[in-house]
C-alpha positions as a Markdown table, in Angstrom:
| # | Residue | x | y | z |
|---|---|---|---|---|
| 1 | Ala | 9.7 | -22.3 | 94.5 |
| 2 | Gly | 11.6 | -19.3 | 93.0 |
| 3 | Ser | 9.1 | -18.5 | 90.3 |
| 4 | Phe | 8.2 | -14.9 | 89.4 |
| 5 | Ala | 5.0 | -13.8 | 87.6 |
| 6 | Tyr | 4.8 | -10.5 | 85.6 |
| 7 | Ser | 3.0 | -9.0 | 82.8 |
| 8 | Val | 4.2 | -7.0 | 79.8 |
| 9 | Arg | 2.0 | -4.6 | 77.9 |
| 10 | Ala | 2.5 | -5.2 | 74.2 |
| 11 | Gly | 1.0 | -3.5 | 71.1 |
| 12 | Gly | 0.7 | 0.0 | 72.5 |
| 13 | Pro | 0.4 | 3.0 | 70.2 |
| 14 | Glu | 3.5 | 3.9 | 68.1 |
| 15 | Ile | 4.4 | 6.0 | 65.1 |
| 16 | Tyr | 6.2 | 4.6 | 62.1 |
| 17 | Thr | 7.6 | 6.1 | 58.9 |
| 18 | Ala | 8.1 | 4.4 | 55.6 |
| 19 | Asp | 9.1 | 5.5 | 52.1 |
| 20 | Phe | 6.4 | 5.2 | 49.5 |
| 21 | Asp | 5.9 | 5.9 | 45.8 |
| 22 | Pro | 3.2 | 8.6 | 45.5 |
| 23 | Asp | 2.4 | 7.5 | 41.9 |
| 24 | Ser | 1.6 | 3.9 | 42.8 |
| 25 | Gly | 0.6 | 4.5 | 46.4 |
| 26 | Lys | 2.7 | 1.6 | 47.4 |
| 27 | Val | 5.1 | 1.4 | 50.4 |
| 28 | Thr | 8.7 | 1.0 | 49.0 |
| 29 | Gly | 10.6 | 0.8 | 52.3 |
| 30 | Lys | 10.4 | -1.0 | 55.5 |
| 31 | Pro | 8.4 | 0.8 | 58.3 |
| 32 | Val | 10.8 | 2.3 | 60.9 |
| 33 | Met | 9.7 | 3.4 | 64.4 |
| 34 | Leu | 9.9 | 7.2 | 64.4 |
| 35 | Ser | 11.5 | 7.6 | 67.8 |
| 36 | Asp | 12.9 | 5.4 | 70.5 |
| 37 | Arg | 11.7 | 7.8 | 73.1 |
| 38 | Arg | 9.0 | 6.0 | 75.2 |
| 39 | Pro | 8.5 | 3.2 | 72.6 |
| 40 | Gly | 4.9 | 1.8 | 72.6 |
| 41 | Phe | 3.4 | 5.1 | 73.9 |
| 42 | Asn | 3.9 | 7.7 | 71.2 |
| 43 | Ala | 0.6 | 8.7 | 69.4 |
| 44 | Gly | -1.3 | 11.3 | 67.5 |
| 45 | Pro | 1.2 | 12.4 | 64.7 |
| 46 | Arg | 0.5 | 15.7 | 62.9 |
| 47 | Leu | 2.6 | 16.8 | 60.0 |
| 48 | Ser | 3.3 | 20.5 | 59.8 |
| 49 | Pro | 1.9 | 22.3 | 56.7 |
| 50 | Asp | 5.3 | 22.6 | 55.0 |
| 51 | Gly | 6.0 | 18.9 | 55.7 |
| 52 | Ser | 9.2 | 19.7 | 57.6 |
| 53 | Arg | 8.1 | 18.8 | 61.2 |
| 54 | Leu | 6.0 | 16.2 | 62.9 |
| 55 | Ala | 4.3 | 16.8 | 66.2 |
| 56 | Tyr | 3.2 | 13.9 | 68.4 |
| 57 | Phe | 2.1 | 13.1 | 71.9 |
| 58 | Thr | 4.4 | 11.4 | 74.4 |
| 59 | Pro | 3.4 | 10.4 | 78.0 |
| 60 | Ala | 5.7 | 11.8 | 80.7 |
| 61 | Gly | 4.5 | 10.0 | 83.8 |
| 62 | Asp | 1.6 | 10.7 | 86.3 |
| 63 | Gln | -0.9 | 11.0 | 83.4 |
| 64 | Glu | 1.1 | 14.0 | 82.0 |
| 65 | Ile | 1.3 | 14.3 | 78.2 |
| 66 | Arg | 4.0 | 16.2 | 76.4 |
| 67 | Val | 4.2 | 17.4 | 72.8 |
| 68 | Thr | 7.2 | 16.3 | 70.9 |
| 69 | Ile | 8.2 | 18.2 | 67.7 |
| 70 | Arg | 10.5 | 16.3 | 65.4 |
| 71 | Asp | 12.5 | 18.0 | 62.6 |
| 72 | Leu | 12.2 | 15.4 | 59.8 |
| 73 | Ala | 15.4 | 16.5 | 58.0 |
| 74 | Ser | 17.7 | 16.3 | 61.0 |
| 75 | Ser | 15.6 | 13.9 | 63.3 |
| 76 | Ala | 16.2 | 16.4 | 66.1 |
| 77 | Glu | 13.4 | 16.4 | 68.6 |
| 78 | Arg | 12.1 | 18.9 | 71.2 |
| 79 | Thr | 9.7 | 17.8 | 73.9 |
| 80 | Leu | 7.5 | 20.6 | 75.2 |
| 81 | Pro | 5.5 | 20.6 | 78.4 |
| 82 | Ser | 1.7 | 20.9 | 78.1 |
| 83 | Pro | -1.4 | 21.0 | 80.2 |
| 84 | Leu | -2.6 | 17.8 | 78.6 |
| 85 | Arg | -3.3 | 14.8 | 80.8 |
| 86 | Gly | -4.5 | 11.2 | 80.3 |
| 87 | Asp | -4.1 | 8.9 | 77.3 |
| 88 | Pro | -1.8 | 10.2 | 74.6 |
| 89 | Arg | -4.1 | 8.8 | 71.9 |
| 90 | Val | -7.0 | 11.0 | 73.0 |
| 91 | Pro | -5.8 | 14.7 | 72.5 |
| 92 | Ser | -5.8 | 16.2 | 69.1 |
| 93 | Ala | -3.5 | 18.8 | 67.6 |
| 94 | Val | -3.9 | 21.1 | 64.5 |
| 95 | Trp | -1.1 | 23.1 | 63.0 |
| 96 | Thr | -1.7 | 26.7 | 62.1 |
| 97 | Pro | -1.2 | 27.2 | 58.3 |
| 98 | Asp | 2.1 | 29.0 | 58.9 |
| 99 | Gly | 3.4 | 26.2 | 61.1 |
| 100 | Ser | 4.1 | 28.6 | 64.1 |
| 101 | Lys | 1.6 | 27.1 | 66.5 |
| 102 | Leu | -0.4 | 24.0 | 67.4 |
| 103 | Leu | -4.0 | 24.1 | 68.6 |
| 104 | Leu | -4.4 | 21.4 | 71.3 |
| 105 | Glu | -7.6 | 20.0 | 72.6 |
| 106 | Gln | -8.1 | 18.6 | 76.2 |
| 107 | Arg | -11.1 | 17.4 | 78.2 |
| 108 | Thr | -11.3 | 18.7 | 81.7 |
| 109 | Glu | -12.3 | 16.7 | 84.8 |
| 110 | Arg | -15.6 | 18.6 | 84.9 |
| 111 | Gly | -16.4 | 17.6 | 81.2 |
| 112 | Ala | -15.6 | 20.9 | 79.4 |
| 113 | Ile | -13.1 | 20.9 | 76.5 |
| 114 | Glu | -10.2 | 23.4 | 76.6 |
| 115 | Leu | -8.4 | 24.6 | 73.5 |
| 116 | Phe | -4.8 | 25.7 | 73.9 |
| 117 | Trp | -2.3 | 27.4 | 71.6 |
| 118 | Leu | 1.2 | 26.0 | 71.8 |
| 119 | Asp | 3.9 | 28.1 | 70.2 |
| 120 | Ala | 6.1 | 25.6 | 68.3 |
| 121 | Gln | 9.3 | 27.6 | 68.8 |
| 122 | Ser | 9.1 | 28.9 | 72.4 |
| 123 | Gly | 6.8 | 26.2 | 73.9 |
| 124 | Gln | 4.6 | 28.9 | 75.4 |
| 125 | Met | 1.1 | 27.6 | 76.1 |
| 126 | Thr | -2.0 | 29.9 | 76.2 |
| 127 | Leu | -5.6 | 29.0 | 76.8 |
| 128 | Phe | -7.7 | 30.0 | 73.8 |
| 129 | Arg | -11.2 | 28.8 | 74.5 |
| 130 | Thr | -13.2 | 26.6 | 76.9 |
| 131 | Ile | -16.3 | 24.8 | 75.5 |
| 132 | Glu | -18.7 | 23.8 | 78.2 |
| 133 | Arg | -21.1 | 20.9 | 78.1 |
| 134 | Ala | -19.4 | 19.3 | 75.1 |
| 135 | Gly | -19.5 | 15.5 | 74.5 |
| 136 | Gly | -16.9 | 13.7 | 72.4 |
| 137 | Gln | -14.1 | 15.5 | 70.7 |
| 138 | Leu | -14.4 | 18.8 | 68.8 |
| 139 | Ser | -12.3 | 17.7 | 65.8 |
| 140 | Pro | -10.9 | 21.3 | 65.3 |
| 141 | Gln | -9.9 | 22.3 | 61.8 |
| 142 | Leu | -8.4 | 25.7 | 60.8 |
| 143 | Ser | -9.3 | 27.5 | 57.5 |
| 144 | Ala | -6.5 | 27.8 | 55.0 |
| 145 | Asp | -5.8 | 31.3 | 56.1 |
| 146 | Gly | -5.9 | 30.4 | 59.8 |
| 147 | Lys | -8.5 | 33.0 | 60.6 |
| 148 | Thr | -11.4 | 30.7 | 61.3 |
| 149 | Leu | -11.6 | 27.6 | 63.5 |
| 150 | Tyr | -14.3 | 25.0 | 62.7 |
| 151 | Leu | -15.5 | 22.8 | 65.5 |
| 152 | Ser | -18.0 | 19.9 | 65.7 |
| 153 | Val | -19.7 | 20.2 | 69.1 |
| 154 | Arg | -22.1 | 17.7 | 70.7 |
| 155 | Glu | -23.8 | 19.5 | 73.5 |
| 156 | Arg | -24.7 | 17.5 | 76.6 |
| 157 | Pro | -27.1 | 16.4 | 78.0 |
| 158 | Asp | -29.5 | 17.0 | 75.1 |
| 159 | Gln | -27.1 | 15.6 | 72.4 |
| 160 | Val | -27.6 | 18.5 | 69.9 |
| 161 | Gln | -24.8 | 18.4 | 67.3 |
| 162 | Ser | -23.5 | 21.7 | 66.0 |
| 163 | Val | -20.8 | 22.8 | 63.5 |
| 164 | Ile | -19.4 | 26.1 | 64.8 |
| 165 | Ala | -17.1 | 28.7 | 63.1 |
| 166 | Leu | -15.0 | 30.6 | 65.5 |
| 167 | Asp | -13.1 | 33.8 | 64.5 |
| 168 | Val | -9.6 | 33.2 | 65.8 |
| 169 | Ala | -8.8 | 36.9 | 66.4 |
| 170 | Ser | -12.1 | 38.0 | 68.0 |
| 171 | Gly | -13.4 | 34.8 | 69.5 |
| 172 | Gln | -16.8 | 35.5 | 67.9 |
| 173 | Gln | -18.6 | 32.3 | 67.0 |
| 174 | Arg | -21.5 | 31.5 | 64.6 |
| 175 | Thr | -23.3 | 28.3 | 64.2 |
| 176 | Leu | -23.2 | 26.8 | 60.7 |
| 177 | Tyr | -25.3 | 23.7 | 61.4 |
| 178 | Lys | -27.4 | 22.5 | 64.3 |
| 179 | Gly | -29.3 | 19.2 | 64.6 |
| 180 | Thr | -29.9 | 16.1 | 66.6 |
| 181 | Ala | -26.8 | 14.1 | 67.1 |
| 182 | Gln | -27.0 | 10.6 | 65.5 |
| 183 | Arg | -25.0 | 7.7 | 66.8 |
| 184 | Gly | -21.6 | 7.9 | 65.3 |
| 185 | Gly | -21.6 | 11.7 | 64.8 |
| 186 | Leu | -22.5 | 13.8 | 61.8 |
């Protein structure tokens, strides 16, 4: 009869910006979509420590995820290749205090979690650490001086929850807390 059926995915992840008054905490402008690159698929925004750049995840086809860095003053964007795969809402990123690199987290097919350094200028990616037998996400946080990386690790299969401090330069780690994982995390 000439009819055609199709579906449209609506309501996917997206990043918006809006002006607000820090004194009142109220939004003073209309939210505007950050980028028209792959609308409905951009996720995971991370503001650089100096507030000048925003890094976010963008899918690039075949489950590949790229990291886009946007200069907030000029709106110029650079999209960098990465080893990340899957859903762009899942990876996490943490800027180093000097804003030179991002630490990216990615789960492997075998269940380990890999941490990568991404140089924000050159786009060079280097593997920093692999955490075996980890469940959930690590929620990495860097110390103010960038010398220590803190991770929340849920070890499988026994579900032991640990908070670990990793020396970024030497890779040495120490356990700050260890206990039974409760539903919903620490």
